[in-house]
C-alpha positions as CSV (number, residue, x, y, z in Angstrom):
1,M,79.1,163.0,77.8
2,I,80.1,159.3,79.1
3,G,78.0,156.6,77.6
4,I,77.0,153.5,79.6
5,G,79.7,151.4,77.9
6,L,82.6,153.6,78.8
7,G,81.2,154.2,82.3
8,F,81.0,150.5,83.0
9,K,84.6,150.1,81.6
10,W,85.8,152.8,83.9
11,F,84.0,151.3,87.0
12,I,85.7,147.7,86.2
13,F,89.0,149.5,85.6
14,V,88.8,151.3,89.0
15,V,87.7,148.2,91.0
16,M,90.3,146.1,89.2
17,A,93.0,148.7,90.0
18,L,92.0,149.0,93.7
19,T,91.7,145.0,93.8
20,A,95.3,144.9,92.3
21,V,96.8,147.3,94.8
22,G,95.0,145.6,97.8
23,S,96.0,142.2,96.9
24,S,99.5,143.1,96.3
25,L,99.6,144.7,99.8
26,M,98.2,141.5,101.1
27,M,100.8,139.5,99.2
28,V,103.8,141.4,100.8
29,T,102.4,141.4,104.4
30,R,101.5,137.7,104.6
31,K,104.0,135.4,106.6
32,N,102.8,132.2,104.9
33,P,104.3,131.7,101.5
34,I,101.3,129.8,100.2
35,H,99.0,132.8,101.1
36,S,101.3,135.1,99.5
37,A,101.3,133.0,96.3
38,L,97.5,133.0,96.4
39,W,97.3,136.8,96.7
40,L,99.9,137.0,93.9
41,I,97.5,135.1,91.7
42,V,94.8,137.5,92.5
43,T,97.1,140.4,91.6
44,F,98.1,138.9,88.3
45,F,94.5,138.2,87.3
46,S,93.4,141.7,88.3
47,V,96.2,143.3,86.1
48,A,95.1,141.0,83.3
49,V,91.6,142.4,83.6
50,L,93.1,145.9,83.5
51,Y,94.7,144.9,80.2
52,V,91.6,143.8,78.9
53,T,89.8,146.9,79.7
54,L,92.5,148.9,77.7
55,N,91.8,146.6,74.8
56,A,95.2,144.9,75.1
57,T,93.9,141.2,75.1
58,F,97.2,139.7,73.7
59,I,99.3,141.2,76.6
60,A,96.7,140.0,79.1
61,V,96.7,136.5,77.9
62,A,100.5,136.5,77.5
63,Q,100.8,137.8,81.0
64,V,98.6,135.2,82.5
65,M,100.2,132.4,80.6
66,V,103.9,133.5,81.5
67,R,103.1,134.1,85.1
68,Q,101.2,130.9,85.5
69,K,104.1,129.0,84.1
70,G,106.4,130.8,86.5
71,G,104.2,130.0,89.6
72,L,104.1,126.5,88.7
73,S,107.9,126.2,88.3
74,S,108.5,128.1,91.6
75,F,106.4,125.7,93.7
76,H,107.7,122.6,91.8
77,I,104.2,121.5,90.7
78,P,104.4,119.4,87.6
79,D,102.8,120.9,84.3
80,V,99.9,119.4,83.0
81,W,100.6,120.7,79.4
């Protein structure tokens, strides 16, 4: 029998998986590169939440940090680090 904790994690996993798929589809169908980049950010954070629900917090944090750095350098936005 599924407990309330496992059921909630499963619900969050399914919602974030659908969000990741939907936002990735929105990312590749947008003509404006800025809108595509914003959907890419949504996709990355959705995948990070998926990693957290799988108890892989280090991978989630590493993925967000690496992707954030790549996104900043691709748009030539100066770092604040």
